[in-house]
C-alpha atoms as one frame of an Amber mdcrd trajectory, in Angstrom:
protein
   2.715  -6.644  22.981   0.032  -4.136  23.522  -2.923  -4.331  21.236  -4.397
  -0.890  20.166  -8.234  -0.402  21.016  -9.025  -0.019  17.081  -7.480  -3.798
  16.712 -10.011  -4.847  19.467 -12.932  -3.085  17.695 -12.087  -4.515  14.366
 -11.568  -8.189  15.677 -15.109  -7.570  17.697 -16.759  -6.372  14.540 -15.065
  -9.295  12.377 -16.238 -11.749  15.170 -19.886 -10.519  15.222 -20.285 -10.523
  11.563 -18.740 -14.292  11.442 -21.043 -15.420  14.013 -24.101 -13.644  12.466
 -23.263 -15.608   9.264 -22.579 -18.901  10.702 -26.265 -19.904  10.148 -27.119
 -17.837   6.994 -24.004 -18.059   5.085 -24.737 -19.333   1.527 -20.796 -20.146
   1.413 -17.549 -19.510   3.039 -14.023 -19.623   1.670 -10.853 -19.745   3.731
  -7.349 -18.508   2.928  -4.285 -19.451   5.051  -0.860 -18.320   4.365   2.543
 -18.271   5.846   5.928 -16.919   4.918   9.328 -17.371   6.526  12.252 -15.752
   5.607  15.916 -14.830   6.495  17.694 -11.960   5.101  21.334 -10.073   5.261
  20.899  -6.476   5.232  24.269  -4.446   4.612  22.995  -1.061   5.863  19.367
  -1.431   6.983  18.964   1.868   8.630  20.350   3.799   5.710  22.915   5.680
   7.755  25.997   7.281   6.381  29.446   5.688   6.517  27.773   2.394   8.374
  30.734   0.247   9.810  28.328  -2.832  11.521  29.104  -5.435   9.312  25.628
  -5.770   8.285  22.386  -7.248  10.010  20.623 -10.387   9.565  17.041 -10.550
  10.083  14.622 -13.584  10.439  10.726 -12.672   9.422   7.821 -15.336  10.131
   4.621 -13.917   8.444   1.386 -15.839   9.065  -2.150 -14.652   7.756  -5.607
 -15.906   7.483  -8.583 -14.396   5.380 -12.119 -15.578   5.557 -14.704 -14.701
   2.659 -18.297 -15.409   2.607 -21.816 -14.422   1.656 -24.584 -13.861   3.813
 -27.618 -13.167   1.435 -26.467 -10.659  -0.940 -23.843  -9.381   1.258 -20.376
 -10.062   0.871 -17.991 -10.172   3.815 -14.046 -10.443   3.857 -12.532 -10.373
   7.097  -8.636 -11.259   8.196  -5.552 -10.946  10.016  -1.699 -11.110   9.708
   1.210 -10.663  11.618   4.715  -9.981  10.600   7.356 -11.147  13.269  10.825
  -9.746  12.796  13.997 -10.771  14.634  17.496  -9.117  14.129  20.847  -9.742
  15.026  21.433  -6.026  15.658  18.486  -4.469  17.392  19.787  -0.864  17.076
  20.021  -0.886  13.293  17.102  -3.216  12.834  14.648  -3.494  15.887  12.303
  -6.583  16.565   8.803  -6.305  15.314   5.731  -7.685  15.906   3.272  -5.901
  13.564  -0.422  -7.069  13.188  -3.028  -6.375  10.499  -6.753  -6.583  10.999
  -9.401  -5.531   8.334 -13.085  -6.238   7.595 -14.837  -5.258   4.621 -18.593
  -5.566   3.871 -20.331  -4.865   0.364 -23.901  -5.091  -0.527 -24.330  -5.367
  -4.257 -27.442  -4.723  -6.252 -28.734  -4.736  -9.538 -27.435  -1.191 -10.692
 -24.630  -0.953  -8.106 -22.895  -1.526  -4.664 -22.285  -0.040  -1.202 -19.564
  -1.034   0.850 -17.651  -0.294   4.201 -14.257  -0.970   5.117 -12.074  -0.943
   8.548  -8.282  -1.616   8.843  -5.635  -1.314  11.293  -2.024  -1.986  10.398
   1.364  -1.491  11.788   4.546  -1.491   9.901   8.133  -0.259  10.167   8.048
   3.217   8.812  11.134   2.659   6.227   9.123  -0.459   4.584   5.766   1.157
   3.959   6.575   2.830   0.842   5.599   6.594  -0.023   6.914   9.886   1.065
   7.476   8.739   4.814   9.718   6.301   3.635  12.103   8.250   1.907  14.807
  10.471   3.599  16.611   9.625   6.842  14.193   7.418   8.436  14.944   6.588
  12.297  15.644   2.716  11.960  13.186   2.187  15.142  10.253   4.044  13.727
   7.127   2.258  13.127   3.652   3.689  11.861   0.351   2.503  12.884  -2.545
   3.405  10.523  -6.343   3.384  11.071  -8.632   3.528   8.475 -12.513   3.467
   8.075 -13.816   4.105   4.498 -17.280   3.833   2.511 -17.691   3.618  -1.173
 -21.279   3.937  -3.400 -21.222   2.766  -6.779 -24.377   3.481  -9.338 -25.066
   2.964 -12.901 -26.867   5.887 -14.240 -27.271   4.430 -17.536 -25.868   1.731
 -19.645 -22.782   3.972 -20.423 -22.484   6.250 -17.167 -21.845   5.067 -13.518
 -21.379   7.722 -10.678 -19.061   6.579  -7.700 -18.753   8.376  -4.236 -16.354
   7.620  -1.552 -15.401   8.904   1.928 -12.867   7.947   4.592 -11.236   8.583
   7.699  -7.644   7.898   8.146  -5.463   8.414  11.441  -1.573   7.911  11.504
   0.545   7.390  14.831   4.243   7.111  14.795   6.523   5.636  17.410  10.318
   5.519  17.727  10.919   8.571  15.164  11.176  12.296  16.346  10.874  13.455
  12.691   7.096  12.741  12.187   3.822  14.093  13.383   0.617  11.983  14.291
  -1.973  13.290  12.049  -5.707  12.640  10.616  -7.327  12.989   7.522 -10.932
  13.126   6.256 -11.458  12.969   2.675 -14.509  12.388   0.001 -14.724  12.649
  -3.469 -17.261  11.887  -6.546 -16.268  10.237  -9.523 -18.232  10.152 -13.043
 -17.278   7.537 -15.822 -18.635   7.448 -19.089 -18.133   3.994 -21.042 -17.386
   5.148 -24.598 -16.802   1.325 -26.028 -15.871  -1.819 -24.549 -12.483  -0.933
 -24.586 -12.264   2.788 -23.587 -13.795   4.299 -20.632 -13.319   7.984 -19.757
 -13.805   9.897 -16.522 -13.420  12.827 -14.366 -13.071  12.984 -10.422 -13.173
  15.651  -7.663 -12.140  15.370  -4.095 -11.209  16.942  -0.943  -8.981  16.027
   2.205  -8.597  17.846   5.381  -5.136  17.000   7.256  -5.129  17.741  11.156
  -1.786  16.886  13.094  -2.512  15.498  16.461  -0.087  18.003  18.047  -2.513
  21.200  17.746  -0.600  22.876  14.876  -2.561  24.148  11.988  -4.685  22.099
   9.663  -4.555  22.080   5.945  -6.665  20.754   3.159  -6.543  19.416  -0.400
  -8.861  19.812  -3.518  -7.969  18.177  -6.639  -9.978  17.542 -10.236  -8.576
  14.819 -12.326  -9.587  13.864 -15.804  -8.712  10.388 -17.132  -8.921   7.766
 -19.412  -8.722   3.876 -19.551  -8.124   1.952 -22.629  -7.741  -2.034 -22.962
  -6.937  -4.074 -25.803  -5.918  -7.728 -25.826  -2.929  -7.623 -24.233  -2.486
  -3.947 -22.747  -4.305  -2.145 -20.138  -3.568   1.713 -19.993  -4.838   4.174
 -17.826  -4.146   8.008 -18.205  -5.111  10.771 -16.074  -4.124  14.445 -15.472
  -5.277  17.483 -13.531  -4.932  19.996 -10.951  -4.336  19.870  -7.397  -4.335
  22.910  -4.681  -3.402  22.756  -1.008  -4.928  25.755   0.659  -2.687  28.911
   0.730  -0.448  27.651  -2.074  -0.769  27.929  -6.061  -2.418  24.948  -8.037
   0.056  22.437  -9.097  -0.283  19.829 -11.995  -0.739  16.183 -11.009  -1.284
  13.015 -13.178   0.140   9.382 -13.855   0.464   7.009 -16.818  -0.009   3.523
 -15.890   0.329   0.727 -18.255  -0.053  -3.206 -17.503   1.117  -5.857 -20.375
   0.146  -9.716 -20.198   1.669 -12.103 -22.279   1.750 -15.872 -22.631   5.054
 -15.842 -20.404   5.529 -12.184 -19.569   3.784  -9.617 -17.638   5.286  -5.876
 -17.141   3.812  -2.948 -15.225   5.036   0.604 -15.993   3.759   3.529 -13.560
   4.734   7.282 -13.813   3.364  10.230 -12.166   3.094  13.016  -9.586   0.819
  12.903  -6.599   0.043  15.071  -3.698  -0.695  12.935  -0.430  -0.584  13.394
   3.506   2.271  12.662   5.320   3.992  12.189   8.854   6.636  14.952   7.596
   4.004  17.558   8.018   0.867  18.394   5.661   0.428  17.115   2.471   3.780
  16.108   0.267   4.164  16.445  -3.630   6.069  13.416  -4.775   7.230  12.154
  -8.165   7.111   8.824  -8.795   8.545   6.219 -11.439   8.086   2.267 -11.002
   8.433  -0.675 -13.227   8.122  -4.494 -12.756   8.582  -7.462 -15.033   8.313
 -10.962 -14.630   9.093 -13.888 -17.026   7.736 -17.438 -16.778  11.299 -19.818
 -16.805   8.939 -23.018 -16.585   5.592 -24.525 -15.166   7.076 -23.916 -11.717
   9.532 -21.182 -11.785   9.270 -17.305 -12.610  11.745 -14.683 -12.225  11.598
 -10.854 -12.316  12.567  -7.308 -11.936  11.479  -4.506  -9.721  12.569  -0.774
 -10.129  11.424   2.275  -8.090  12.505   6.059  -8.201  10.482   8.184  -5.739
  11.320  12.103  -5.162   9.440  13.957  -2.522   9.337  17.701  -2.440  10.437
  19.912   0.428   7.639  20.582   3.134   8.169  22.936   6.267  11.401  21.686
   8.133  11.920  19.175   5.450  14.417  18.665   2.826  13.936  16.845  -0.534
  15.120  13.292  -1.097  15.273  11.022  -3.626  15.082   7.077  -3.015  15.579
   4.531  -5.482  15.180   0.654  -5.357  16.345  -1.834  -7.608  15.395  -5.567
  -7.177  15.641  -9.042  -8.825  13.969 -12.646  -7.694  13.258 -16.154  -8.505
  10.434 -18.224  -7.691  10.434 -21.888  -7.504   6.954 -23.917  -6.895   8.404
 -26.790  -4.606   4.956 -28.319  -4.437   1.236 -26.752  -4.988   1.110 -25.401
  -1.631   4.738 -24.464  -1.080   7.089 -21.920  -2.829  10.617 -20.663  -2.553
  12.111 -17.240  -3.398  15.467 -15.835  -3.701  15.731 -12.286  -3.919  18.326
  -9.236  -4.113  17.636  -5.640  -3.533  19.870  -2.280  -3.919  18.562   0.663
  -2.198  20.136   4.508  -2.635  18.922   7.455  -0.865  20.386  11.024  -1.690
  18.814  13.749   1.013  19.864  17.324  -0.036  22.374  18.157   2.388  23.661
  14.858   3.189  25.996  12.525   1.245  24.479   9.495  -0.648  23.556   6.202
   1.308  22.993   2.672   0.128  22.238  -0.548   1.301  22.225  -4.176  -0.244
  19.886  -7.072   0.905  19.826 -10.513  -0.052  17.305 -13.035   1.166  15.489
 -16.763   0.724  11.934 -16.906   1.715   9.600 -20.170   1.786   5.865 -19.429
   1.609   2.920 -21.718   2.175  -0.774 -20.795   0.615  -3.760 -23.148   0.856
  -7.517 -22.080  -0.142 -11.021 -22.984   0.009 -10.982 -25.758   2.886
């Protein structure tokens, strides 16, 4: 497996931070996790009239995270790997997808400043968002490189100013429908704390999209007003505003997010319209509706349901597509460190000009996690 330069840079940066902190560190915390799963998917590539009889996949996903404090500085670094093997490499290729990240945070009495770097590879159809809707090539993978900074400052007891900036580069392999690109973004957010339960905010941001093939660049500007309201069991966030891609008319964007936490039940609902960069070309608008529900059956077992519907609007050379996903799962804690999950997922895709396609996936996984050792 060829390891990209950005991965080595992240590993070396994390190693240097860890080496520097070995003597100075006030405390270190470690997390080791691993997941082993086997799945059967009736139509993994989401193609019309697939007659292949389905595909078996085997997944192994080890991960390691290290968190420490060096003086007032907080450092988090880690790496993960997803290894996938398939009974049909044409419909579901073998994968060795790494993730590496380093986060540095410096808090002070009135705020904080942080820098983050990350490299991640993943099958494009599993990334979510607009890139994963439509007729995604089975062999397509996406590599994302990000470098971001965040600054937060309390101006008074009721006001907070937040500034952020980021660079993102996306590279695709194995799929001719995508364009490699990079973005540079920045924004300002002003929070006003109205009470212990209610915080209002306004945010303005800009994003510059540059395709790697030398095509025309584009820019996005948006302005958002929002409010967050917390009560005993419920946390609401509502926001609305305007976005404008250069050369086009402004459009409305916004979202409503609600999270409920009870003694045995948790539920999250999310609905909204967003504009985001995409390998499909420039900035893509999408309407999304999702929900999740989980219930504690006992001290050792939980069950849940996940639902999602996403529609991305046409861009140059592409057609509108709608993806829906419905899933159900049951967890059982075998020991304090081991958990077993059985799950089922039904996925459909409807692209303008093509027949509706669907797949069914059933699987079982065993996950291990150990903290603070």
